[in-house]
C-alpha positions in Angstrom: 136.5 114.4 126.1 138.7 115.4 128.8 137.6 118.2 131.0 140.6 120.4 132.2 139.7 123.5 134.5 141.9 126.7 134.2 143.1 125.9 137.8 144.3 122.4 136.6 146.0 123.5 133.3 148.0 126.5 135.5 149.3 123.3 137.9 150.2 121.5 134.9 152.2 124.6 133.4 153.6 125.4 136.8 155.2 121.6 137.1 156.0 121.6 133.6 157.9 124.6 134.0 159.7 123.4 137.6 160.7 120.2 135.7 161.6 121.2 132.2 162.7 124.8 132.6 162.3 127.8 130.6 164.7 126.6 127.9 163.3 123.4 126.9 159.5 124.4 128.0 158.5 126.3 124.9 159.9 123.3 122.7 158.1 120.8 125.0 154.9 122.7 124.4 154.8 122.6 120.9 155.6 118.7 120.5 152.1 118.3 122.9 150.4 120.9 120.9 151.4 118.2 117.7 150.7 115.4 119.2 146.8 116.6 120.4 146.4 118.0 116.9 147.2 114.5 115.7 145.0 112.7 118.2 141.8 115.1 117.2 142.6 114.7 113.6 142.4 111.0 114.1 139.2 111.0 116.5 137.7 113.0 113.8 138.6 110.5 110.9 137.4 107.3 112.9 134.4 109.3 113.6 133.6 110.5 110.0 134.1 106.9 108.6 132.0 105.3 111.7 129.2 108.0 110.2 129.3 107.1 106.9 129.5 103.5 107.4 126.2 103.8 109.4 124.6 105.6 106.9 125.7 103.4 104.2 123.9 100.7 106.2 120.4 102.8 106.6 120.5 103.7 103.1 120.7 99.4 102.5 118.4 98.9 104.7 116.0 101.3 103.3 116.4 100.5 99.8 116.0 96.4 100.6 112.6 97.7 103.0 111.7 99.7 99.7 111.8 96.6 97.3 110.2 94.2 99.6 107.2 97.2 99.3 107.3 96.8 96.1 107.2 93.0 95.6 104.2 92.9 97.9 102.2 95.7 95.9 103.5 93.9 92.8 101.9 90.2 94.4 98.5 92.4 95.3 98.3 94.1 92.2 98.7 90.5 90.0 96.0 89.2 92.8 93.2 91.7 92.1 93.8 91.6 88.1 93.2 87.7 88.4 90.2 88.5 90.9 89.0 91.1 87.8 89.5 88.8 85.2 87.8 86.1 86.7 84.9 88.4 87.9 84.6 89.8 83.9 84.6 86.1 82.4 82.0 85.3 85.2 79.6 88.3 84.4 80.4 87.5 80.5 79.1 84.3 81.0 76.2 85.4 82.9 75.4 87.5 80.1 75.8 85.3 77.2 73.7 82.1 79.0 70.2 84.3 78.7 71.1 85.7 74.9 71.6 81.8 73.8 68.5 80.6 75.6 66.1 83.2 73.8 67.9 82.8 70.6 67.6 79.1 70.9 64.0 79.4 71.6 63.2 81.9 69.1 65.2 80.5 66.6 65.7 83.6 64.8 68.5 86.3 64.3 69.2 88.2 67.3 67.7 91.1 68.6 68.3 94.3 66.7 71.0 96.6 68.8 72.0 93.4 70.4 76.0 93.7 71.6 78.1 90.7 70.5 80.4 89.4 73.4 83.4 88.0 72.1 83.9 84.1 72.9 87.2 85.1 75.1 88.3 88.2 76.9 91.3 89.4 75.3 95.1 89.1 77.2 95.2 92.8 77.7 92.3 94.7 78.6 92.1 98.5 77.5 93.5 101.0 80.2 90.4 103.2 79.5 87.1 103.0 77.8 85.0 105.7 76.6 82.1 106.0 75.6 80.7 108.6 72.5 77.2 109.6 72.2 77.1 107.8 69.2 77.2 104.6 71.5 74.3 105.2 74.0 71.2 104.8 72.7 69.1 106.5 75.5 67.2 110.1 75.0 68.8 113.0 76.4 67.1 115.0 78.9 67.6 118.6 79.5 68.2 120.3 83.2 64.8 120.0 84.1 64.5 116.1 83.3 62.2 116.8 80.1 
């Protein structure tokens, strides 16, 4: 805050001794010390209040940024979900068309082992699809390709 050298402080002390005298100097020194302590305490109080305000403002800004990122991510996920559903619907329609033509031309029952596709996709697709050994009709080969 203020920068006093030892020489300047000694000069102020000598002037105070001459002006106040040896009887009133200790009381004046205590009084000045009291006011310096109060000024420092007030300064530190104001400083800590400013730091708290800045920290809370930074936290608010950080939270707002995080919420914005979450909103953008949600929009991207919804868009990707819509694109995925459209692609699955288109693929299902492409697969159904040739099967329907074959069934109409042959006028017979569906081919043995053919997969029946639902007319409409479910609203909620399963999170994970696993195939069991029973679901796969391909012969197994050992490590050498036999």
